[in-house]
N, C-alpha and C positions, 0 to 999 in steps of 0.2 A: 182569759186567753194570755199566757205567760210565754214570751219567746226571749231569749237570754241571748246575748253575745259577749263571748269571753275570748280573751288572748293568752297564751302560753308563750312567755319571752324565755329565750335560752340563752345562757354565755356559756362558751366553751373556749378554754385558754388552751393554746398548744405551742409549743416549742419545735422549730425544725430538728428533724433527727442527727443531721449533721453536727449542730450546735450541742445536741444533748452528748453524742458520741464523743466529741472533741472534750467538754468538761469533763465526762466521767473518766476518759483515758487519762487525763491530767490528774485526776484525783487518785486514781489506781496507781498511776508511777510514781506519784509523792509518797504515798503511803506505803508502796513496796519499798522505795528507797530507804524511808525512816526506820521500816521494820527489817529491814535486809532480808525478805521473805516473798514468795509470792502469795497472792491472797486466793482465799478459796471461792468459790463460785458463790455461796452464800453471801460471803462477804462483798462480793462485788454487786451483787443484786441489791443489797441493803444500802450500797453507795449510790446505786442507780436512783434510788427513791430519794435518798438525800440531794441527788443532784437535780433531779426533777422539781423536788420542793423548792431548792433555792431559786431555779429559774423561773418558777411560776410568775413571781411579782414583774419580771420582763416579758412574760410570755405574750404572743398575739392572742388577741380577743376577736371570736368571732360571735356574732349576735343571730339569732332567728327569732321569727316570731309565727306563731301557728293561731290560727283564728278558728273558733268553733261556735257554731249557731246552736243552741238548745231549743228545741220546740216542744214543750210539755204537752201542749193540747193534742198532736199528732204521735207524741212518744219517739221524737226523733233526735238523733245528733248529729249533725254535719261538721266534719273536721275539713278544713280548707287546706289540704295537702295532696300531693300524688302519691305518696309513698305510704303503703300500709304499716311499715314499721313506725314512722314518724306517727301516723293517726293513733296506732296503738299506744305510743309514748305518751302523747297527749291525753289520751284515756285514762291512761294507767295513773297519771298525776292529779286528774279529776276524781277517779276511782279512789284514791288514797286521802284526797282532801274529805270526800264524803264518806268513807267508810265502806261503801259498797256500791257497784254501780253494775248491774246486771245486764250489758249490752253485747250484741253481735254484730258484726258486718253486715251490710247489707248485701244480699244475695241475688243473682239473677236467673232467671229460668234458662235462656241461653248466655253464651259467654258476649260481653257486651262489643266488641270487636266483629263479631258475626251479625250481630243485629245492625249495627251501624253500617257495615258493608252491605247489607241486605236493603237498608234504606235507600243508598247510594244506587244499588244494581237496578233497583224497581223504580225508583224516582219518587218513591210518598214515603213520609215519615210517619212516626205515630201521632196519634192526638195530641196537640200542644207544641208539636215540633214543625218545623220550616225548614225546607231544603232551600238553599241558594244557589248560586251559580257554578259553582266548581268545588271538588273535593280532591285531597291527595290520599291515596290509599297507599299503605306501605304492608310489607309483609312482617309478621313477627319475628321472623328469623334474620329479617334485613335490619330491624331494629336492633336486634340482641347484639349485632356483630359490629 
C-alpha cells in the first residue's frame, strides 16, 4: 500500500504595471532623443522586454503551494485546490516529471451543487456523510455576480 504526499511550490515575480510603463516611457524618450526619430513598434516591444528583465530583480515575489496526495492502491490523485486550472497545472508538472500520466478529472453523475442541495432539502446525506445544524445555499448566478 503506497500513498504519497507531494507539494508543488510556485514563485511568481511581478512588477506593478505603472512602474513598468514609467520605466518603458523613460527609456523610449531617451532613445528617441538620442536618435532624433520615433521608434518603431517592434523596437518598443523589444524595449519592453528589456525593461521587464531589468526590473525582475526588484519585482514582488508571490509564493503559492499546492499539495497533492497520490493513492496508488485506488489509482487516485487528489490535488488540494479549488481551481481546475491550478489542478491541471500541478498535474502537468507531475506529468512532465514522470514522462506520462494518463489521468482524467473525477466526474459526477449529477452536478455536485445539485446533489448537495438535495441533501439539505431532504435532510439526509449519502452514506459516510452527516448533515449538521445549518447550511447556506447560494445560487450559482448569485456567486458569479
